[in-house]
N, C-alpha and C positions, 0 to 999 in steps of 0.2 A: 504493500500500500504506500502510495506517495503522499506528500504533504498536501497537495492540492485536493486529492480525493478526500482526505481526512477533514480538510477545511469545509468541503461541501457537506460532509456528514454532520459536522458540528452545526453548520447553518441550518441543515435540514431538521435536526433535532430541536433547534430553537423555534423554527417555523411550525413544526408539528405540535410542540407544546403550546404555542400561541393559538393554533387552530383548535386543538382539542379543548382548551380552556374556554375559548370563544363559543364553541358549540354547546358545551355544558352550561355556560352562563345563559345562553339564548334559550335553551330548553327550560331552564329554571325560571327565566323571566316570563315565559309563556304561561306559567302556572300561577302567576301573581293574581290574576283575576278569577281564579277558580273559587267556587263557593266554599265557605268554611265547613269542614266535616261536622256532622250533627253532634258528635261527642264533644266538640270544642266550641259549640255555638255560644257559650257563655263567656268566652274569652274577650271578644270585642262586641261593642254595640255597632250599629251601622256607621256612625260618624268615625268611631275609632278604627274600624276596618278600612274605611276609605283613606284615613290618615296613614295606616300601616302600608297600604298599597302604594300610596304616593311616595312614602319613605323608601320602600324597596325599589321602586322604579327610578327614583332619583339616585340612589346608591349604585344601581346597575348601570345607569347612563354614565355616571362619574367614573366608575370602575372601568367601563369600556374605553372611555376617552384616555384616561391615565395609562391603562394597560397598553393601548395602541401606541401612545407617545413613547412609553418605555421600550416597547418592542422595536419601534423604528430607530430610536436612539441607539439601542444595543446593536442592531444590524449595521448601522452606519459606523459605529465604533469598530466593529470587526472588519468591515469592508474597506474602510479608509485608514487602516493601520493605527488605530488608537492605542493598542497594546504596545506596539513598537515604540510609539512616541513617548508614552509614559515610562516604559522600561529604559529608554535612552536618557530620559530626564533624570530618573533615579540613579542611573549609572554615572551621570555627570556630577552627582553630589558625593557619591562614595563608591569604593571598589570592593567593599565588604558585602558578600552575598546576603547576609542576614539584614544588614542595614538597607541594602537595595530593595529586598522584598518588603520590608516594613514601609519604606518610602513609597514603593509601588502601590501596595494595597491601601496605604494611607491616603494617597492622592485620589485613587479611584473611589474609595468609600466616601471620602469627604466631598468630592465634587458631585457624586451621585446623590448624596444626602442633601446637599445645598440645592441641587436642581429639583429634587422632589419636595423640598420644604414648602414652596408655594401651594402645591397640591394638597399637602398635609394640612397646611394652614386653612385652605378653603374648605376641606373636609370637616375640620374642627369648628371653625368660626362662622361658616356659612350653612353647610348642610346639617351638622349636628345641632347647631344653634337654632336653625329654623324649626327643627322638630322637637326642641325642648330638652335635648340630652346634654349639651355642653355646659359645664360649670367651670371649665378651665379659664384662666386669665392668660393674656398674651405673655406676661412675665413667666408664668408657670410653663407655658408652651416652649418658650425659647430656653429656659433653664433646663427643662427636660432634654432638649436637644444637646445642649452643652455637656450635661452629665452623661448622656448617651455616648457622645464622642469621646469623652474622657475615659469612660469604662471600656469602650471598644479598644481604645489605644492601649490601655494598661493590661486588660485581661486578654483580649484577642491578640494584641501585639506580642504579649509575653508568651502565650501558647505557641503562636506561629514561630517566634524566634527559637524557642526550645525545640520544636519539631525540625526546623531546618538545621539546627545545631546537631541534633541526633543523626540527621541524614549525612551531614558532613563527616561525622566521626565513625558512623557504623555502616554506612552504605545502605544496601537493600534491607538490612535488618532494622532500619530505623523505625519501622512500623510497630515493632514490639515495645520500644521505649515510648513512642508516641501514644500507643494504646494504653500503656500503664499511666501515662500522664493524664490523658483524657478521662480514664476510669476514676482516678483519684480525684480529679477536679469535679467530675459529675457527682461523685459521692459527697464531696465536701459541700457543693452547692445545694444538693438536696437537703443536707443537714442544717446548713447555716444561711441559706438564701434569705429567709425571713428576718434574720438578725443582722445581716451585713448589707444586703443590697436594697431590700424594701425601704429601710429608713432613709436612704438617699433620695427617695421620691415621695414617700408617704409617711404620715405620722401613725404610729401604732400605739394603742393604749389598752391595758388590761380591761376586760369586760367588768363593768361595775357590779357590785353586789345588788341583788334584786330578784324579781320574779324570773327573768330570763336565765340568769346564771344558775339559780336554784333548779330550774327545770332542766337545764343542760347537765348540771352535776348529777341530778337524780337519774337521768337517762344513762349517763356514762357509768354510774355505779351499777345500775341494773344489768348492763351488758358486759360488765367487767372490763371497762376501758379506762385505764388510768389517764386522766387528763388534768394536767396542772396548769396548762397555758391556754387561755382563751383570749384572743385579742380582737379589737375592733380597729379597722383601718379606715382612714378618711377618704374613701372612694369618691365621695361627693365633691371632693376638691377638683375633680376633672369631669365627672359624668354622673348622670342620674341612674345609670345602669348598675344593677346589683350583682353581687357574686359572693362566694364563700369558697375557701380552699383549705386543704390539709397539707402540712409540710413537716419534714423532719422524721427522725427515727428515735426510738428509745427516749432518752431524757430530753432530746431536742424537739420532740414532736409538739405541734401546736395546731389549733384551729384558728383560722382568721376569718372574721365576718366583716363584710363591708358595712359601713354605717347606713348605706342606702338599703341594704337587705333588712336591717333592723327596723328601718322606718317603713318599709313596704309590707313586711309580713307580720303576722301575729306570732306570739310566743310559741304556740303549738306548731305553726308552719316552720319556724326557724329550727326548732328541735328536729322536725322531720327532715329538713335539709341537712342538718348536722348528722342525723342518723345515716343518711345516704353517704356522707363523707366517711363516717366511721366504718361503714360497710366496705368501702374501698380498702381501708387499712386492715380490717379483719380478714378480708378475702385475699390479702397479699398482692393487690393490684399495683401498689406503689413499688414494691420490691420487684415484681415481674417487669414492670415498665423500665425500671432502672437497669436491671440485668440485661434485658433485651436490647436496650439502647446501647449498652456497653459492648455487647456481642456484635451488634450490627456495625458499630464504630470500628471494632477490631477487624471485621470482615472487609469493610471498606478500605481501611488503611493497608491491609494485606494486598488487596487488588491494586491499590495505588502503588505499592512498592514494586509490583511486577512491571509497571509501565513508566514510572516517573523518570527512569534513566534514558528513555527514548527521545532523542533530539527532535523526532518528527512531531511531537506534541507542540513544541515551541514553534517549529516551522509552520505548522498548520495555523497557528495563531498570528502568523506574519511577523514573528519576532526573530531577528537574526542571531541573537545570542541565547543558546539553550540555557534554561534555568529551572530550578525547582518551582518557583512561584508561578511561572507561565505554564509549566506542565500541570500544576495543580488546578489551574482554571480550566484548561482543556479537558483534563480528566473528569472534573466535576460535571461538565456538560455531557461528556460521553457516558458517564456513569448514571446520568439522570433517569434513563428508563428503568434501571434496577432500583433506584431510589423511589420511583413512582410505585413500583410493584411492592416494595417493602412498606411504603407508606399506606397503600391500600390494605395490606395484611394487618398492619398495626391499627388501622381504623376499624377493621372488623373485630379485632380483639377489644378495642376500646368500647365499641358499641355493646359488645357482649358484657363487658365489665360494668357498664352503666346499668344494664338490666339487673345484674347481680346485686349491685349496690342498692338499686331501687327495691329489689325483693328483700334485701336485708332490712331496709328501713320499714318496709311493710310488715315483716315478721316480728321485728323487735319493737316497733313503735305503732305506726298506723299508716294506711295507704291514703286515706282521705286528705289529711293535711299536706302530704307531699304532693298530691295531685293539685290541690288549690294553690300551693306555693309555685309549682311549675307553671300553672296557668297565669298567675299574677306576674311572674318574672317574664314570661313570654309577652304578655300584654304591655308591660312597662318598657320593654325594649323593642316593641313593634315587630316582633319576630315573624318570620314567614311560616305560616301554618300549613302551606300546601307546596312544599318543595318537590322538585322532580326526583324520581327514584334514582336516576343515573347520577344526578348531582349529589344526592345524599350518599350514594355508594362511594363516590370518589372523594368528597370533601368533608363529610360529617364524621366527627369523632364521637358524637352522641346520637342516639336514636332521635327521631322526630318526636315532637310533643304528642302527636296522635299515637305513635308506636308505644311510647312510655305510658300513656293513659291506658291503652288496651292491656298492656302487660300488668299494670298495677291493679286493674279491675278484674283480671283473670282469677 
């Protein structure tokens, strides 16, 4: 295989991905005007349903425009030698391969984020504002950007530098060391993300004593779940949309409730949502996802090690000087069909796990408050109640509201 053919394959994969996503989005959009299933007729009244349809159509149109612009910009970058230009720019600053790679990715990520910022700004302060979701200020928006850049530079840059360093000193065996690094980092982040990263963006406070905490504590005691840390996060700082999540292991585990969730749901409904999260823990879903993620990372790094030494990868990207960082980009695109397949499989498992967690909540608490909480959360986020089956299969990590309702009522 020559570099030109490989270039066409890379472009073909980019085009195919864009077309498939476009088809799925269009199929899903055609379902926006479908009547609400009878089982979910109490989620929206007529005015609210019209509003939800308008929101979905607005988001779809915006996504189509931004996706098309991003796709065209990416193609132009490939075709007109963008990678060669940035690579040569990085090499004019340093002759150290690690520094070159950091500068290379730094330039691409920074420019990409700057170019996408106007669209992100419009999404937040025009679309989300129009439909009553946005609570973020312009100061918070831009501070989040700066913090994101800083974290990307420190964490992402640090991991990339170590992986290239492993490659320089161990050759094709670098994947073993890189795998160990990523595995340790993943485990560390799972345990301490809420303590180290979340506070950079949100304020977390222990749940105050009162009816809700007593109800949660009573449920945790009933199911033998040791829970010392229940926190409330100021999600309303950015959006009216609600959420809850479980994080950590052992002594580091905690439940985090968005303040919007507490405002939107009754005590009984919040405990039902928490029972669902406890179900994930009791069923070992968190450990399964972590181990599976680590194994998939190891597999990907091993495959990368088989091809990263091939100069044809850099040549196909139009770069005259073969390097690890250029080969990494080419490999990422060529590997994307496998990533899509593993992503589909993980979504299948994820949807199965959601049913199991729902069933656990039903068996150890009650189905009715979980159903009403899911309906309220769907209503408050103007969720799509009639998504296309193909779109659900490819993109949904959770079953649809209708599927969860039927499962809980079974």
